[in-house]
DRENPAKE-287634 format. One line per field, with one value per residue (C-alpha): x, y, z; residue in one letter. Coordinates in steps of 0.02 Angstrom, whole numbers, plus 50000, padded with zeros to 5 digits. Each point is the difference from the previous one (the first is absolute). Layout:
% DRENPAKE-287634
px = X, ...
py = Y, ...
pz = Z, ...
res = A, ...
END
This chain:
% DRENPAKE-287634
px = 40382, 50046, 49942, 50138, 49997, 50043, 50142, 50095, 50184, 50141, 50124, 50148, 50015, 50151, 50033, 49822, 49876, 49825, 49857, 49907, 49834, 50010, 49944, 50169, 50127, 50142, 50138, 49911, 49972, 50183, 50052, 49894, 50072, 50178, 49966, 49929, 50144, 50127, 49916, 49989, 50184, 50047, 49909, 50081, 50175, 49964, 49913, 50037, 49815, 49907, 49920, 49826, 50058, 50085, 49840, 49898, 50119, 50000, 49809, 50001, 50131, 49903, 49837, 50089, 50062, 49826, 49919, 50122, 49983, 49810, 49999, 50117, 49890, 49844, 50083, 50055, 49828, 49911, 50115, 49944, 49813
py = 38434, 49890, 49820, 49871, 49870, 49820, 49936, 49838, 50021, 49876, 50005, 49894, 49942, 49896, 49952, 49947, 50097, 50037, 50088, 50110, 50086, 50167, 50180, 50059, 50084, 49901, 50082, 49958, 49819, 49983, 50073, 49870, 49859, 50061, 50008, 49824, 49936, 50077, 49922, 49827, 50003, 50059, 49851, 49883, 50063, 49983, 49831, 49910, 49952, 49947, 50135, 49954, 50006, 50168, 50071, 49932, 50071, 50166, 50003, 49968, 50136, 50126, 49955, 50028, 50171, 50048, 49941, 50097, 50159, 49985, 49980, 50150, 50106, 49949, 50042, 50170, 50036, 49956, 50116, 50148, 49982
pz = 44073, 49853, 50005, 49993, 49862, 50034, 49893, 49982, 50042, 49983, 50144, 50050, 50180, 50050, 49820, 49957, 49897, 50064, 49914, 50123, 49975, 50090, 49998, 50067, 49887, 49924, 50104, 50164, 49950, 49950, 50169, 50089, 49894, 50035, 50187, 50004, 49894, 50118, 50151, 49918, 49951, 50175, 50074, 49873, 50048, 50185, 49999, 49838, 49995, 49844, 49890, 50065, 50181, 49969, 49925, 50145, 50130, 49907, 50005, 50188, 50029, 49895, 50090, 50166, 49944, 49940, 50160, 50110, 49896, 50001, 50190, 50019, 49886, 50095, 50166, 49935, 49927, 50162, 50096, 49894, 50028
res = M, A, Q, K, T, T, T, S, Q, L, V, T, I, A, G, R, E, Y, R, L, S, T, D, E, D, R, E, Y, V, E, Q, L, A, A, Y, V, T, T, R, I, Y, Q, I, K, R, E, T, G, A, S, P, L, D, C, A, T, L, C, A, V, M, L, A, D, E, L, N, K, L, S, A, K, L, E, K, N, T, K, G, K, T
END
């Protein structure tokens, strides 16, 4: 298996540029940035909140999704052993 190399990648999220240090490929990082951007703009349209509030709400929503998926995966994994 090839070892991944950490690179510095510039991405745009909700109109702001961020330099990320990652070992993921460029396409994957851009997909993540696009997903986060979409969610932030969705929150902005629905709430009219400030950019910081939109980013914070987005983080909470994504943490909620991750937590629910992790719990579901754990439940499914326990059922198979």
